[in-house]
C-alpha positions, 0 to 999 in steps of 0.5 A, a space after each residue: 413639558 412632555 419629551 417628543 419621540 420621534 423617529 423617520 425612516 427612508 425605506 431604501 426600497 423593496 428591499 430595505 428591511 433592515 428599519 424594521 429588524 432594527 425596530 422589531 429587535 427594539 420593541 423585543 428589548 423594551 418589551 414595548 410597542 413602537 406606539 408606546 415609545 415614539 410620539 410620532 413616526 415618519 416614512 417613506 417607501 417600504 417605511 411608509 407600508 410598515 407604517 400603514 400596516 402597523 397602524 389602527 384607525 386610533 393610531 395605535 400599533 397592533 401588528 409586530 414589526 415581525 409580521 411586517 417584515 416577513 409580509 415585506 419578504 413576501 412582496 420582495 419575493 413576488 416582485 424581485 426575482 433573485 438569482 
């Protein structure tokens, strides 16, 4: 029987980039993209933004977690004024 590997992430809002950082480190350590590690990935909030940005129409990852985290940080800086 084929193993099924799933991941579920609750984004935590626009400041919640921690899941992306964890996945970025996992990809670097395993030298594989998330799509090569997991069978399914389900996210909410900014997690869903990450998921949409990294998927092509065929469902394969094509953007690194580093780039996604940088994009989320850019979005956060535009939406939230840090003091």
